[in-house]
PDB file of N, CA, C and O in Angstrom, chain B, residues numbered from 101:
ATOM      1  N   UNK B 101       0.461  -1.210  -0.091  1.00  0.00           N
ATOM      2  CA  UNK B 101       0.153  -0.109  -0.075  1.00  0.00           C
ATOM      3  C   UNK B 101       1.316   1.700   0.172  1.00  0.00           C
ATOM      4  O   UNK B 101       1.988   2.079   1.131  1.00  0.00           O
ATOM      5  N   UNK B 102       1.009   2.424  -1.363  1.00  0.00           N
ATOM      6  CA  UNK B 102       1.343   3.231  -0.177  1.00  0.00           C
ATOM      7  C   UNK B 102       0.373   4.424   0.763  1.00  0.00           C
ATOM      8  O   UNK B 102      -0.754   4.403   1.258  1.00  0.00           O
ATOM      9  N   UNK B 103       1.998   5.892   0.655  1.00  0.00           N
ATOM     10  CA  UNK B 103       1.884   6.253   1.492  1.00  0.00           C
ATOM     11  C   UNK B 103       0.086   6.725   2.017  1.00  0.00           C
ATOM     12  O   UNK B 103      -0.702   6.675   2.961  1.00  0.00           O
ATOM     13  N   UNK B 104       0.258   7.230   0.436  1.00  0.00           N
ATOM     14  CA  UNK B 104      -1.083   8.434   0.103  1.00  0.00           C
ATOM     15  C   UNK B 104      -2.074   7.321   0.497  1.00  0.00           C
ATOM     16  O   UNK B 104      -2.926   7.481   1.370  1.00  0.00           O
ATOM     17  N   UNK B 105      -1.983   6.704   0.117  1.00  0.00           N
ATOM     18  CA  UNK B 105      -3.813   5.464   0.458  1.00  0.00           C
ATOM     19  C   UNK B 105      -3.722   5.109   1.551  1.00  0.00           C
ATOM     20  O   UNK B 105      -4.819   4.860   2.051  1.00  0.00           O
ATOM     21  N   UNK B 106      -2.207   4.843   2.708  1.00  0.00           N
ATOM     22  CA  UNK B 106      -2.542   4.322   3.746  1.00  0.00           C
ATOM     23  C   UNK B 106      -3.014   5.821   4.897  1.00  0.00           C
ATOM     24  O   UNK B 106      -3.774   5.800   5.865  1.00  0.00           O
ATOM     25  N   UNK B 107      -2.339   6.838   4.398  1.00  0.00           N
ATOM     26  CA  UNK B 107      -2.566   8.417   5.346  1.00  0.00           C
ATOM     27  C   UNK B 107      -5.069   8.638   5.009  1.00  0.00           C
ATOM     28  O   UNK B 107      -5.976   8.543   5.835  1.00  0.00           O
ATOM     29  N   UNK B 108      -5.104   8.883   3.698  1.00  0.00           N
ATOM     30  CA  UNK B 108      -6.402   8.845   3.252  1.00  0.00           C
ATOM     31  C   UNK B 108      -7.356   7.245   4.474  1.00  0.00           C
ATOM     32  O   UNK B 108      -7.627   7.375   5.667  1.00  0.00           O
ATOM     33  N   UNK B 109      -7.513   6.492   3.970  1.00  0.00           N
ATOM     34  CA  UNK B 109      -7.389   4.925   4.383  1.00  0.00           C
ATOM     35  C   UNK B 109      -6.829   5.517   6.724  1.00  0.00           C
ATOM     36  O   UNK B 109      -7.230   4.519   7.324  1.00  0.00           O
ATOM     37  N   UNK B 110      -6.615   5.870   7.115  1.00  0.00           N
ATOM     38  CA  UNK B 110      -5.665   6.009   8.330  1.00  0.00           C
ATOM     39  C   UNK B 110      -6.716   6.252   8.380  1.00  0.00           C
ATOM     40  O   UNK B 110      -7.650   5.586   8.827  1.00  0.00           O
ATOM     41  N   UNK B 111      -6.689   7.839   7.650  1.00  0.00           N
ATOM     42  CA  UNK B 111      -8.307   9.419   8.495  1.00  0.00           C
ATOM     43  C   UNK B 111      -9.693   8.693   8.269  1.00  0.00           C
ATOM     44  O   UNK B 111     -10.722   9.071   8.830  1.00  0.00           O
ATOM     45  N   UNK B 112      -9.613   7.177   7.041  1.00  0.00           N
ATOM     46  CA  UNK B 112     -10.583   7.041   7.071  1.00  0.00           C
ATOM     47  C   UNK B 112     -10.785   6.175   8.380  1.00  0.00           C
ATOM     48  O   UNK B 112     -11.826   6.473   8.966  1.00  0.00           O
ATOM     49  N   UNK B 113     -10.115   5.271   8.920  1.00  0.00           N
ATOM     50  CA  UNK B 113     -10.265   4.340   9.817  1.00  0.00           C
ATOM     51  C   UNK B 113     -10.139   5.635  11.411  1.00  0.00           C
ATOM     52  O   UNK B 113     -10.083   4.913  12.407  1.00  0.00           O
ATOM     53  N   UNK B 114     -10.103   6.657  11.707  1.00  0.00           N
ATOM     54  CA  UNK B 114     -10.072   7.131  12.227  1.00  0.00           C
ATOM     55  C   UNK B 114     -11.998   8.195  12.707  1.00  0.00           C
ATOM     56  O   UNK B 114     -12.554   8.348  13.795  1.00  0.00           O
ATOM     57  N   UNK B 115     -12.508   8.790  10.901  1.00  0.00           N
ATOM     58  CA  UNK B 115     -14.114   8.562  11.333  1.00  0.00           C
ATOM     59  C   UNK B 115     -14.759   7.387  11.508  1.00  0.00           C
ATOM     60  O   UNK B 115     -15.537   7.437  12.461  1.00  0.00           O
ATOM     61  N   UNK B 116     -14.739   6.740  11.157  1.00  0.00           N
ATOM     62  CA  UNK B 116     -14.730   6.063  11.193  1.00  0.00           C
ATOM     63  C   UNK B 116     -15.370   5.235  13.080  1.00  0.00           C
ATOM     64  O   UNK B 116     -16.224   4.981  13.929  1.00  0.00           O
ATOM     65  N   UNK B 117     -14.340   5.222  12.680  1.00  0.00           N
ATOM     66  CA  UNK B 117     -14.321   4.607  14.496  1.00  0.00           C
ATOM     67  C   UNK B 117     -13.951   2.905  14.077  1.00  0.00           C
ATOM     68  O   UNK B 117     -14.734   2.112  14.599  1.00  0.00           O
ATOM     69  N   UNK B 118     -13.313   2.540  13.568  1.00  0.00           N
ATOM     70  CA  UNK B 118     -13.493   0.794  13.135  1.00  0.00           C
ATOM     71  C   UNK B 118     -11.804   0.461  11.369  1.00  0.00           C
ATOM     72  O   UNK B 118     -11.761   0.285  10.152  1.00  0.00           O
ATOM     73  N   UNK B 119     -10.919   0.578  12.500  1.00  0.00           N
ATOM     74  CA  UNK B 119      -9.873  -0.429  11.426  1.00  0.00           C
ATOM     75  C   UNK B 119     -10.254  -1.152  10.353  1.00  0.00           C
ATOM     76  O   UNK B 119      -9.435  -1.139   9.434  1.00  0.00           O
ATOM     77  N   UNK B 120     -11.706  -2.076  10.093  1.00  0.00           N
ATOM     78  CA  UNK B 120     -11.873  -2.638   9.455  1.00  0.00           C
ATOM     79  C   UNK B 120     -11.998  -2.509   7.958  1.00  0.00           C
ATOM     80  O   UNK B 120     -11.930  -3.175   6.926  1.00  0.00           O
ATOM     81  N   UNK B 121     -12.254  -1.081   8.481  1.00  0.00           N
ATOM     82  CA  UNK B 121     -12.078  -0.017   6.827  1.00  0.00           C
ATOM     83  C   UNK B 121     -10.204  -0.212   6.154  1.00  0.00           C
ATOM     84  O   UNK B 121      -9.931   0.138   5.005  1.00  0.00           O
ATOM     85  N   UNK B 122      -9.408  -0.652   6.864  1.00  0.00           N
ATOM     86  CA  UNK B 122      -8.504  -0.562   6.154  1.00  0.00           C
ATOM     87  C   UNK B 122      -7.657  -2.160   5.625  1.00  0.00           C
ATOM     88  O   UNK B 122      -6.595  -2.665   5.261  1.00  0.00           O
ATOM     89  N   UNK B 123      -8.873  -2.362   5.887  1.00  0.00           N
ATOM     90  CA  UNK B 123      -8.300  -4.637   5.809  1.00  0.00           C
ATOM     91  C   UNK B 123      -9.454  -4.138   4.004  1.00  0.00           C
ATOM     92  O   UNK B 123      -8.661  -4.213   3.066  1.00  0.00           O
ATOM     93  N   UNK B 124     -10.868  -3.734   3.484  1.00  0.00           N
ATOM     94  CA  UNK B 124     -11.221  -4.358   3.215  1.00  0.00           C
ATOM     95  C   UNK B 124     -11.941  -3.457   2.104  1.00  0.00           C
ATOM     96  O   UNK B 124     -13.146  -3.578   1.880  1.00  0.00           O
ATOM     97  N   UNK B 125     -11.294  -2.732   1.564  1.00  0.00           N
ATOM     98  CA  UNK B 125     -11.514  -1.752  -0.399  1.00  0.00           C
ATOM     99  C   UNK B 125     -13.004  -1.779   0.127  1.00  0.00           C
ATOM    100  O   UNK B 125     -13.462  -0.940   0.901  1.00  0.00           O
ATOM    101  N   UNK B 126     -13.792  -2.996  -0.463  1.00  0.00           N
ATOM    102  CA  UNK B 126     -15.485  -2.672  -0.770  1.00  0.00           C
ATOM    103  C   UNK B 126     -16.246  -2.873   0.044  1.00  0.00           C
ATOM    104  O   UNK B 126     -17.437  -3.001  -0.237  1.00  0.00           O
ATOM    105  N   UNK B 127     -15.640  -2.987   1.687  1.00  0.00           N
ATOM    106  CA  UNK B 127     -16.902  -2.447   2.783  1.00  0.00           C
ATOM    107  C   UNK B 127     -17.657  -1.038   2.756  1.00  0.00           C
ATOM    108  O   UNK B 127     -17.170   0.069   2.985  1.00  0.00           O
ATOM    109  N   UNK B 128     -18.623  -1.279   2.506  1.00  0.00           N
ATOM    110  CA  UNK B 128     -20.003  -0.446   2.776  1.00  0.00           C
ATOM    111  C   UNK B 128     -20.346  -0.349   3.716  1.00  0.00           C
ATOM    112  O   UNK B 128     -21.006  -1.069   4.465  1.00  0.00           O
ATOM    113  N   UNK B 129     -19.610   1.269   3.832  1.00  0.00           N
ATOM    114  CA  UNK B 129     -19.515   2.012   4.303  1.00  0.00           C
ATOM    115  C   UNK B 129     -20.931   2.591   4.677  1.00  0.00           C
ATOM    116  O   UNK B 129     -20.921   1.463   5.168  1.00  0.00           O
ATOM    117  N   UNK B 130     -21.987   3.118   4.914  1.00  0.00           N
ATOM    118  CA  UNK B 130     -23.229   3.709   4.783  1.00  0.00           C
ATOM    119  C   UNK B 130     -23.777   2.092   5.550  1.00  0.00           C
ATOM    120  O   UNK B 130     -24.223   1.904   6.682  1.00  0.00           O
ATOM    121  N   UNK B 131     -23.515   1.042   4.362  1.00  0.00           N
ATOM    122  CA  UNK B 131     -24.792   0.404   4.821  1.00  0.00           C
ATOM    123  C   UNK B 131     -23.989  -0.646   5.903  1.00  0.00           C
ATOM    124  O   UNK B 131     -24.471  -1.777   5.967  1.00  0.00           O
ATOM    125  N   UNK B 132     -22.984  -0.401   6.626  1.00  0.00           N
ATOM    126  CA  UNK B 132     -22.243  -0.662   7.635  1.00  0.00           C
ATOM    127  C   UNK B 132     -22.528   0.655   9.107  1.00  0.00           C
ATOM    128  O   UNK B 132     -22.301   0.818  10.306  1.00  0.00           O
ATOM    129  N   UNK B 133     -22.963   1.104   8.297  1.00  0.00           N
ATOM    130  CA  UNK B 133     -23.110   2.280   9.677  1.00  0.00           C
ATOM    131  C   UNK B 133     -21.908   2.631   9.834  1.00  0.00           C
ATOM    132  O   UNK B 133     -21.808   3.043  10.989  1.00  0.00           O
ATOM    133  N   UNK B 134     -20.756   2.707   9.207  1.00  0.00           N
ATOM    134  CA  UNK B 134     -19.197   3.716   9.461  1.00  0.00           C
ATOM    135  C   UNK B 134     -19.616   5.247   9.163  1.00  0.00           C
ATOM    136  O   UNK B 134     -19.692   6.112  10.036  1.00  0.00           O
ATOM    137  N   UNK B 135     -19.878   5.442   7.785  1.00  0.00           N
ATOM    138  CA  UNK B 135     -20.334   6.474   7.525  1.00  0.00           C
ATOM    139  C   UNK B 135     -21.674   7.227   8.018  1.00  0.00           C
ATOM    140  O   UNK B 135     -22.595   6.420   8.149  1.00  0.00           O
ATOM    141  N   UNK B 136     -22.056   8.650   8.347  1.00  0.00           N
ATOM    142  CA  UNK B 136     -22.922   9.302   8.073  1.00  0.00           C
ATOM    143  C   UNK B 136     -22.458  10.967   7.475  1.00  0.00           C
ATOM    144  O   UNK B 136     -21.381  11.472   7.158  1.00  0.00           O
ATOM    145  N   UNK B 137     -24.222  11.582   7.532  1.00  0.00           N
ATOM    146  CA  UNK B 137     -22.789  13.135   6.998  1.00  0.00           C
ATOM    147  C   UNK B 137     -22.455  13.038   7.900  1.00  0.00           C
ATOM    148  O   UNK B 137     -22.483  11.808   7.951  1.00  0.00           O
ATOM    149  N   UNK B 138     -22.056  13.367   8.930  1.00  0.00           N
ATOM    150  CA  UNK B 138     -21.321  14.416  10.282  1.00  0.00           C
ATOM    151  C   UNK B 138     -20.115  13.471   9.778  1.00  0.00           C
ATOM    152  O   UNK B 138     -19.319  14.199  10.372  1.00  0.00           O
ATOM    153  N   UNK B 139     -19.481  12.731   9.345  1.00  0.00           N
ATOM    154  CA  UNK B 139     -18.427  12.171   9.208  1.00  0.00           C
ATOM    155  C   UNK B 139     -17.783  12.184   7.770  1.00  0.00           C
ATOM    156  O   UNK B 139     -16.592  12.312   7.488  1.00  0.00           O
ATOM    157  N   UNK B 140     -18.630  12.055   7.110  1.00  0.00           N
ATOM    158  CA  UNK B 140     -18.378  12.362   5.935  1.00  0.00           C
ATOM    159  C   UNK B 140     -17.553  13.856   5.567  1.00  0.00           C
ATOM    160  O   UNK B 140     -16.776  13.979   4.620  1.00  0.00           O
ATOM    161  N   UNK B 141     -17.880  14.841   6.448  1.00  0.00           N
ATOM    162  CA  UNK B 141     -17.797  16.624   6.834  1.00  0.00           C
ATOM    163  C   UNK B 141     -16.396  16.182   7.295  1.00  0.00           C
ATOM    164  O   UNK B 141     -15.395  16.534   6.672  1.00  0.00           O
ATOM    165  N   UNK B 142     -16.303  15.009   8.955  1.00  0.00           N
ATOM    166  CA  UNK B 142     -15.008  15.583   8.752  1.00  0.00           C
ATOM    167  C   UNK B 142     -14.149  14.937   7.998  1.00  0.00           C
ATOM    168  O   UNK B 142     -13.119  15.510   7.641  1.00  0.00           O
ATOM    169  N   UNK B 143     -14.505  13.204   7.499  1.00  0.00           N
ATOM    170  CA  UNK B 143     -13.244  12.576   6.631  1.00  0.00           C
ATOM    171  C   UNK B 143     -12.307  14.271   5.257  1.00  0.00           C
ATOM    172  O   UNK B 143     -11.122  14.553   5.075  1.00  0.00           O
ATOM    173  N   UNK B 144     -13.877  15.039   4.545  1.00  0.00           N
ATOM    174  CA  UNK B 144     -13.733  16.427   4.348  1.00  0.00           C
ATOM    175  C   UNK B 144     -12.298  16.876   4.948  1.00  0.00           C
ATOM    176  O   UNK B 144     -11.081  17.011   4.815  1.00  0.00           O
ATOM    177  N   UNK B 145     -13.887  17.034   5.992  1.00  0.00           N
ATOM    178  CA  UNK B 145     -12.325  18.468   5.673  1.00  0.00           C
ATOM    179  C   UNK B 145     -10.370  17.518   6.796  1.00  0.00           C
ATOM    180  O   UNK B 145      -9.200  17.896   6.854  1.00  0.00           O
ATOM    181  N   UNK B 146     -10.969  16.544   7.274  1.00  0.00           N
ATOM    182  CA  UNK B 146      -9.488  15.303   7.408  1.00  0.00           C
ATOM    183  C   UNK B 146      -8.673  16.102   6.175  1.00  0.00           C
ATOM    184  O   UNK B 146      -7.857  16.992   6.413  1.00  0.00           O
ATOM    185  N   UNK B 147      -9.047  15.611   4.702  1.00  0.00           N
ATOM    186  CA  UNK B 147      -8.819  14.997   3.464  1.00  0.00           C
ATOM    187  C   UNK B 147      -7.671  16.636   3.369  1.00  0.00           C
ATOM    188  O   UNK B 147      -6.462  16.712   3.148  1.00  0.00           O
ATOM    189  N   UNK B 148      -8.860  17.914   3.684  1.00  0.00           N
ATOM    190  CA  UNK B 148      -8.088  18.570   3.476  1.00  0.00           C
ATOM    191  C   UNK B 148      -6.791  19.175   4.066  1.00  0.00           C
ATOM    192  O   UNK B 148      -5.788  19.584   3.481  1.00  0.00           O
ATOM    193  N   UNK B 149      -7.055  19.127   5.247  1.00  0.00           N
ATOM    194  CA  UNK B 149      -5.971  20.225   6.359  1.00  0.00           C
ATOM    195  C   UNK B 149      -5.207  18.913   7.020  1.00  0.00           C
ATOM    196  O   UNK B 149      -4.561  19.084   8.054  1.00  0.00           O
ATOM    197  N   UNK B 150      -5.303  17.297   6.272  1.00  0.00           N
ATOM    198  CA  UNK B 150      -3.863  16.410   6.388  1.00  0.00           C
ATOM    199  C   UNK B 150      -3.496  16.336   5.404  1.00  0.00           C
ATOM    200  O   UNK B 150      -2.424  15.734   5.462  1.00  0.00           O
ATOM    201  N   UNK B 151      -3.905  16.788   3.698  1.00  0.00           N
ATOM    202  CA  UNK B 151      -3.684  15.989   2.616  1.00  0.00           C
ATOM    203  C   UNK B 151      -3.528  16.871   1.091  1.00  0.00           C
ATOM    204  O   UNK B 151      -2.957  16.601   0.034  1.00  0.00           O
ATOM    205  N   UNK B 152      -4.546  18.350   1.686  1.00  0.00           N
ATOM    206  CA  UNK B 152      -4.419  19.338   1.335  1.00  0.00           C
ATOM    207  C   UNK B 152      -5.146  19.516  -0.117  1.00  0.00           C
ATOM    208  O   UNK B 152      -4.958  20.095  -1.187  1.00  0.00           O
ATOM    209  N   UNK B 153      -6.657  18.148   0.889  1.00  0.00           N
ATOM    210  CA  UNK B 153      -7.725  16.970  -1.364  1.00  0.00           C
ATOM    211  C   UNK B 153      -8.485  18.678  -0.861  1.00  0.00           C
ATOM    212  O   UNK B 153      -7.978  19.048   0.198  1.00  0.00           O
ATOM    213  N   UNK B 154      -9.209  19.372  -1.242  1.00  0.00           N
ATOM    214  CA  UNK B 154      -9.499  20.091  -1.220  1.00  0.00           C
ATOM    215  C   UNK B 154     -11.559  20.151  -1.895  1.00  0.00           C
ATOM    216  O   UNK B 154     -11.969  20.863  -2.812  1.00  0.00           O
ATOM    217  N   UNK B 155     -12.376  19.202  -1.077  1.00  0.00           N
ATOM    218  CA  UNK B 155     -13.764  18.800  -2.088  1.00  0.00           C
ATOM    219  C   UNK B 155     -14.290  19.557  -1.202  1.00  0.00           C
ATOM    220  O   UNK B 155     -13.662  19.932  -0.211  1.00  0.00           O
ATOM    221  N   UNK B 156     -15.348  19.835  -1.414  1.00  0.00           N
ATOM    222  CA  UNK B 156     -16.749  20.437  -1.300  1.00  0.00           C
ATOM    223  C   UNK B 156     -17.534  19.538  -1.114  1.00  0.00           C
ATOM    224  O   UNK B 156     -17.692  18.740  -2.038  1.00  0.00           O
ATOM    225  N   UNK B 157     -18.296  19.360   0.144  1.00  0.00           N
ATOM    226  CA  UNK B 157     -19.377  18.466  -0.030  1.00  0.00           C
ATOM    227  C   UNK B 157     -20.351  19.161  -1.264  1.00  0.00           C
ATOM    228  O   UNK B 157     -20.228  18.468  -2.274  1.00  0.00           O
ATOM    229  N   UNK B 158     -20.872  19.808  -1.392  1.00  0.00           N
ATOM    230  CA  UNK B 158     -21.479  19.900  -2.463  1.00  0.00           C
ATOM    231  C   UNK B 158     -20.755  18.989  -3.995  1.00  0.00           C
ATOM    232  O   UNK B 158     -21.077  18.717  -5.152  1.00  0.00           O
ATOM    233  N   UNK B 159     -20.200  18.896  -3.530  1.00  0.00           N
ATOM    234  CA  UNK B 159     -18.551  18.146  -5.241  1.00  0.00           C
ATOM    235  C   UNK B 159     -18.571  16.047  -5.275  1.00  0.00           C
ATOM    236  O   UNK B 159     -18.399  15.129  -6.078  1.00  0.00           O
ATOM    237  N   UNK B 160     -18.896  16.261  -3.848  1.00  0.00           N
ATOM    238  CA  UNK B 160     -18.643  14.520  -3.319  1.00  0.00           C
ATOM    239  C   UNK B 160     -20.321  14.056  -3.512  1.00  0.00           C
ATOM    240  O   UNK B 160     -21.261  14.407  -2.799  1.00  0.00           O
ATOM    241  N   UNK B 161     -20.361  12.901  -5.052  1.00  0.00           N
ATOM    242  CA  UNK B 161     -20.962  12.276  -5.093  1.00  0.00           C
ATOM    243  C   UNK B 161     -21.127  10.858  -4.078  1.00  0.00           C
ATOM    244  O   UNK B 161     -20.070  10.228  -4.107  1.00  0.00           O
ATOM    245  N   UNK B 162     -22.328  10.102  -3.065  1.00  0.00           N
ATOM    246  CA  UNK B 162     -22.946   8.731  -2.756  1.00  0.00           C
ATOM    247  C   UNK B 162     -21.089   8.449  -3.094  1.00  0.00           C
ATOM    248  O   UNK B 162     -19.970   8.916  -2.881  1.00  0.00           O
ATOM    249  N   UNK B 163     -21.813   7.349  -3.753  1.00  0.00           N
ATOM    250  CA  UNK B 163     -21.042   6.621  -4.354  1.00  0.00           C
ATOM    251  C   UNK B 163     -19.413   6.694  -4.403  1.00  0.00           C
ATOM    252  O   UNK B 163     -18.552   5.850  -4.158  1.00  0.00           O
ATOM    253  N   UNK B 164     -19.346   8.152  -4.851  1.00  0.00           N
ATOM    254  CA  UNK B 164     -17.661   8.837  -4.022  1.00  0.00           C
ATOM    255  C   UNK B 164     -17.264   7.768  -2.415  1.00  0.00           C
ATOM    256  O   UNK B 164     -16.096   7.417  -2.241  1.00  0.00           O
ATOM    257  N   UNK B 165     -17.793   7.574  -1.918  1.00  0.00           N
ATOM    258  CA  UNK B 165     -17.191   7.687  -0.932  1.00  0.00           C
ATOM    259  C   UNK B 165     -18.145   5.979   0.345  1.00  0.00           C
ATOM    260  O   UNK B 165     -18.103   5.558   1.501  1.00  0.00           O
ATOM    261  N   UNK B 166     -19.123   5.537  -1.554  1.00  0.00           N
ATOM    262  CA  UNK B 166     -19.565   3.910  -0.416  1.00  0.00           C
ATOM    263  C   UNK B 166     -18.908   3.721   0.144  1.00  0.00           C
ATOM    264  O   UNK B 166     -19.102   3.701   1.360  1.00  0.00           O
ATOM    265  N   UNK B 167     -17.344   3.384  -0.587  1.00  0.00           N
ATOM    266  CA  UNK B 167     -16.395   2.048   0.228  1.00  0.00           C
ATOM    267  C   UNK B 167     -14.810   3.343   0.337  1.00  0.00           C
ATOM    268  O   UNK B 167     -14.653   4.522   0.020  1.00  0.00           O
ATOM    269  N   UNK B 168     -13.748   2.041   1.084  1.00  0.00           N
ATOM    270  CA  UNK B 168     -13.063   2.767   1.736  1.00  0.00           C
ATOM    271  C   UNK B 168     -12.185   3.273   0.040  1.00  0.00           C
ATOM    272  O   UNK B 168     -11.626   4.354  -0.144  1.00  0.00           O
ATOM    273  N   UNK B 169     -12.344   1.764  -1.321  1.00  0.00           N
ATOM    274  CA  UNK B 169     -11.688   1.453  -1.678  1.00  0.00           C
ATOM    275  C   UNK B 169     -11.759   2.962  -2.763  1.00  0.00           C
ATOM    276  O   UNK B 169     -10.912   3.541  -3.443  1.00  0.00           O
ATOM    277  N   UNK B 170     -13.436   3.225  -2.451  1.00  0.00           N
ATOM    278  CA  UNK B 170     -13.958   4.341  -3.722  1.00  0.00           C
ATOM    279  C   UNK B 170     -13.011   6.024  -3.350  1.00  0.00           C
ATOM    280  O   UNK B 170     -12.640   6.878  -4.155  1.00  0.00           O
ATOM    281  N   UNK B 171     -12.832   5.975  -1.502  1.00  0.00           N
ATOM    282  CA  UNK B 171     -12.403   7.141  -0.758  1.00  0.00           C
ATOM    283  C   UNK B 171     -11.406   7.422  -1.253  1.00  0.00           C
ATOM    284  O   UNK B 171     -11.282   8.600  -1.591  1.00  0.00           O
ATOM    285  N   UNK B 172     -10.179   6.391  -1.530  1.00  0.00           N
ATOM    286  CA  UNK B 172      -8.910   6.488  -2.256  1.00  0.00           C
ATOM    287  C   UNK B 172      -9.095   7.502  -3.395  1.00  0.00           C
ATOM    288  O   UNK B 172      -8.636   8.584  -3.761  1.00  0.00           O
ATOM    289  N   UNK B 173      -9.803   6.794  -3.683  1.00  0.00           N
ATOM    290  CA  UNK B 173      -9.786   6.991  -5.414  1.00  0.00           C
ATOM    291  C   UNK B 173     -10.414   8.081  -6.332  1.00  0.00           C
ATOM    292  O   UNK B 173     -10.368   8.551  -7.469  1.00  0.00           O
ATOM    293  N   UNK B 174     -11.227   8.219  -4.741  1.00  0.00           N
ATOM    294  CA  UNK B 174     -11.365  10.285  -5.293  1.00  0.00           C
ATOM    295  C   UNK B 174     -10.742  11.217  -4.717  1.00  0.00           C
ATOM    296  O   UNK B 174     -10.897  12.437  -4.777  1.00  0.00           O
ATOM    297  N   UNK B 175     -10.055  10.611  -4.175  1.00  0.00           N
ATOM    298  CA  UNK B 175      -8.545  11.465  -3.006  1.00  0.00           C
ATOM    299  C   UNK B 175      -7.027  11.838  -4.200  1.00  0.00           C
ATOM    300  O   UNK B 175      -6.132  12.637  -4.475  1.00  0.00           O
ATOM    301  N   UNK B 176      -7.562  10.756  -4.483  1.00  0.00           N
ATOM    302  CA  UNK B 176      -6.157  10.869  -5.553  1.00  0.00           C
ATOM    303  C   UNK B 176      -6.303  11.325  -6.721  1.00  0.00           C
ATOM    304  O   UNK B 176      -5.370  11.447  -7.515  1.00  0.00           O
ATOM    305  N   UNK B 177      -8.242  11.818  -7.104  1.00  0.00           N
ATOM    306  CA  UNK B 177      -7.661  12.076  -8.109  1.00  0.00           C
ATOM    307  C   UNK B 177      -7.712  13.479  -7.967  1.00  0.00           C
ATOM    308  O   UNK B 177      -7.103  14.133  -8.813  1.00  0.00           O
ATOM    309  N   UNK B 178      -8.505  14.267  -6.784  1.00  0.00           N
ATOM    310  CA  UNK B 178      -8.560  15.937  -6.812  1.00  0.00           C
ATOM    311  C   UNK B 178      -7.184  15.823  -5.568  1.00  0.00           C
ATOM    312  O   UNK B 178      -7.415  16.477  -4.551  1.00  0.00           O
ATOM    313  N   UNK B 179      -6.519  15.452  -5.578  1.00  0.00           N
ATOM    314  CA  UNK B 179      -4.828  15.806  -4.999  1.00  0.00           C
ATOM    315  C   UNK B 179      -4.465  16.436  -5.844  1.00  0.00           C
ATOM    316  O   UNK B 179      -4.792  15.983  -6.941  1.00  0.00           O
ATOM    317  N   UNK B 180      -3.628  17.773  -5.880  1.00  0.00           N
ATOM    318  CA  UNK B 180      -2.913  17.843  -6.669  1.00  0.00           C
ATOM    319  C   UNK B 180      -1.213  17.782  -5.842  1.00  0.00           C
ATOM    320  O   UNK B 180      -0.835  18.633  -5.036  1.00  0.00           O
ATOM    321  N   UNK B 181       0.044  15.942  -6.524  1.00  0.00           N
ATOM    322  CA  UNK B 181       0.365  15.487  -5.570  1.00  0.00           C
ATOM    323  C   UNK B 181       2.093  16.277  -6.522  1.00  0.00           C
ATOM    324  O   UNK B 181       2.404  16.388  -7.708  1.00  0.00           O
ATOM    325  N   UNK B 182       2.745  16.622  -5.289  1.00  0.00           N
ATOM    326  CA  UNK B 182       3.193  17.299  -5.276  1.00  0.00           C
ATOM    327  C   UNK B 182       5.215  16.403  -4.988  1.00  0.00           C
ATOM    328  O   UNK B 182       5.614  16.021  -3.888  1.00  0.00           O
ATOM    329  N   UNK B 183       6.168  16.305  -6.502  1.00  0.00           N
ATOM    330  CA  UNK B 183       6.932  15.274  -6.234  1.00  0.00           C
ATOM    331  C   UNK B 183       7.386  15.048  -4.134  1.00  0.00           C
ATOM    332  O   UNK B 183       7.413  16.093  -3.483  1.00  0.00           O
ATOM    333  N   UNK B 184       7.565  14.219  -3.676  1.00  0.00           N
ATOM    334  CA  UNK B 184       8.916  14.072  -2.535  1.00  0.00           C
ATOM    335  C   UNK B 184       7.307  14.812  -1.848  1.00  0.00           C
ATOM    336  O   UNK B 184       7.608  15.232  -0.731  1.00  0.00           O
ATOM    337  N   UNK B 185       6.046  15.049  -2.074  1.00  0.00           N
ATOM    338  CA  UNK B 185       5.717  15.658  -0.221  1.00  0.00           C
ATOM    339  C   UNK B 185       4.504  14.163   0.188  1.00  0.00           C
ATOM    340  O   UNK B 185       4.518  13.764   1.353  1.00  0.00           O
ATOM    341  N   UNK B 186       3.841  13.677  -0.521  1.00  0.00           N
ATOM    342  CA  UNK B 186       2.825  12.912   0.377  1.00  0.00           C
ATOM    343  C   UNK B 186       3.272  10.864  -0.532  1.00  0.00           C
ATOM    344  O   UNK B 186       2.678   9.866  -0.126  1.00  0.00           O
TER     345      UNK B 186
END
């Protein structure tokens, strides 16, 4: 697992309060009641604060945050990675 992905998943695990997100990229975050609207706001704030990924709640579709794998892909699409930064 690359460092950026590990950081995103670590933040997600913290927000969800469940380490299963680290092990199962297809875990249904909403179906398992691990992520709700408040948690999503916390996740987006954490992504911006810790990784420089700027996302507005209105820009994010539910399916883009439905699984840990989807969250990682969303963050990768939105981050501006500078060499040696993440």
